[in-house]
N, C-alpha and C positions, 0 to 999 in steps of 0.2 A: 713590190706587189701591193695592189690596192684592192679594196672591195668593189665588186661589180654587181649590177642588177639586171635581171631578165625582164625587161619592160615589155617586150613583144617577142613573138616567135614566127618562124617562117610559115607562110600560108601552105606551102607544099607538104608539110608534115601532117597530113590528115591521118586519122586512125587507120583507114584502109591502106593508104600508101605505106605507112610505117610497118604495118603487119606484113604486107606483100614483100617489101624490100628486106625486111628482117629474115623472112623465109629464104629469100634469094641468097642472102649472105651466109646463112647456115648451110646451104647446099653447095654454093660455088665459091664462097670466100671473097666475092666481088666487093670492091670498095663502094658500097651503096651510099655512104655518107658524103662522098665527094660531089656535092651538089652546090651549084653556084649560089642559089638563094640562101642556103644554110650558111655558107661562108660569108655572104654579104651581111646577114643579120648578126652573126658572131662578131664581125668586124665593127659593126655599128655599136654593139653593146660594150665592146672593149676599147673603143676609140682607136681602132686599127693597131692594137698592141697585143703582144703575147700576154695571156692572163697570168703567167708566172713571172717572167723576167722583165716585162714591160718594154721590150724592144719593139720597134716598128716593123710589123710583119708584112707591110706593103712594099718594103724595100726589096730589091731583086734578090739579095743574098740571104734574106730571112723570111721566105715566103710562108704564108699561113698553112698550118695543118689543122685539120679537125681532130681534136684530142678527145679520147674517151676517158672520162674521169675514172669510172669503173671499167677496166680494160676489156676490150671486145673479145679477147681469147677466152676469158673466164666468165664473161657476162654477155654472151651473144644476143640475149633478148633485149639488151639496152643499146644495141649498136646504132639505133636511130631515136633513142629516148632523148628528147630535147634537153631535159634537165641534166643529162649525162654528157653533153657535148660542150667542149670549151675551145676557145681559139688559142693556138699555141704555135710557137716557132718550132722549126725542125729540131733544134738542139734540145730544147726543154722536153719536147714530145719523145725524142729518142732517149733522153736520160731517164725519164719516168718509165718508159716501156710498159711492161705488163705488171707493174707494181700493184700489189693487192691493197687497195685503200681501205678495205673493210677490216683487214687483219692489222695493218699498220697505217692508221689514218694520216692524211696530209691535208693541208689547207685547200679547200675549194673556195676560191675567191667570190663565187656567186652565192655561197651559203655562210661563209665565215668572214669576219673582218680580220685581215692579215695583221693589223697592228695589235690585235690581242695576243698574237702568237710570235711575232717577230720584233726585233729591235735592230738598230744599226750601230756598228762601231768600226771606225776606220774603213768605211765603205764595204764592210763585210756584214752579212746578216748573222744575227745570233738568235737562237731560239729562246723564247720566254717560256715555252711549254714544250712538252714532248712532241706534240703535233708540229710545232714550229721547227724543232730540231730535225724531225724526220723529213719535213718538206725541203729543208735546205739540202739535205743529203740526197734525197730521191730525185729532185729536179736539178741538182748540181748548181744551186744558186750562188755558190761562192767559188765557182770556177774562175781562177785568176785571170786567164787570158780573155775570156769572152764576157765575163760579168763584172768582176771586181774592178778591173782596169777601166771599163766603160763607166761604171759608177764614179770612180775616182776622177776621170777626165771631166765628166759633166758636172760633178760636185765642185771641182776646183774652178771651172769656168764660172760657175754661179758665185763662188766666193770672191772671185776677181771682180765680178759685176757689182757685188755688194760694196766692195771697196771703192769702185768707181762712183757708185751712187752716193757714197759718203763724201767723196771729193766734190761732187756736184752740189751736195747739200752745203758744204763749207763755202763753196764759191757763191752760192745763192745768199748765204747769211752775210757774206762780205759786201755784196752788192745785189740788192733784191730787184733786179731787172727781169722783165718778162722772158727774155731769151734763156736766162739761167734757170728760171722757174720751170719753163717748159722742158728743158733738157733733164732736169731733176725728175720731174713727174713722169717723163717718158721712160726713163730707165727703171724707175720703181714699178711702173705698170708691166714692163717687160719681165722683170724679176718675178713678179707675182704670177704672170701667165705661164712661166716655165714650171710652176709648181701646181698647176691645176690637174685634175684627174685625167684629162684628155692628152696631156703632154707625156712624152716618153720619159721613163724613169722618174715618174712623178713622186713616188714614195721617197726616193733618195733626195730629190730636189727640195721637196717640202721639209724634209727632216733637216737638211743642211741649212736652209734658210731660217727656219724658226728656232734653231738652236744657235744662231749667230747673234752675238751681243751687239754687233754694229748695226745689224738690221733692226733690232729692237730700238736702238737709239734713233735711227732714222724715222721709224714709225712715230715715236714719241715727239720728235721735233716737228715732223710734218703736222701732227695734231696741234702742236703749239702755234704753228704758223697758219692754222686753219686750211691746210693743203691736203689733208687726208680725206678723200672723197668717199661717198657711199659705195662707189664701185670698188675702190681700194679695199674697203672694209669687207665687202662681199668676197672678193678674191682672197683676201687674207684669211678669213674664216673658213672658206672652202678648202684652202690648202692646209690649214691646221687640222682639218678633219681627217687627212690621210697621212699625216706625219707619224714617224715611228719614235719610240723612246731610244735614247742613246745610253751607252755605258760611260 
């Protein structure tokens, strides 16, 4: 989970429209939030990811659901309140259900920075705060089959790529030809791009990368060889901004 920002809102959600559709929901129970423009903007704000688990909700098996942070059953007046709508995968939305976030608060990634409440240990989230612990349980973020295993797989792939990057660094040091330099720089850029906010499971990837001693060695040596570009530094700092603490 990473922090998100509401930089813009759907044009369709005018005060009159929201008021009218909210009345409709109260009377009929109709899914008035199932609006393509609303979904489009939510996807833009979340980089096509679930706000909770960071899976890609544009994949066929993980389609987007408009999630009501304050549940619509107990808070019908907020059924089309833009600040109450989050992009979620079906599983996270189903796990959260009608949980009362006012009675037992959980992380709203549009309002809180998840890294203040969560840390990562062996690909499992741990709560740094009560809000973090409640979030893990309510959204089922440590479900072994669908969440922990996926974080493990993507984290191990990233670790393997770091090892390959180190091999290419050693090859370049042995013979500083252009071909070896380009192969080294390409894989370092690919590693950093996997850890950007718009990438799937970005919190996990950035945490794995920035707590990897081999990666830190690669960074230091690239700087020594004057191969650490401004773009690398930008990607590096951006990914550090979303990494979690570890145990």
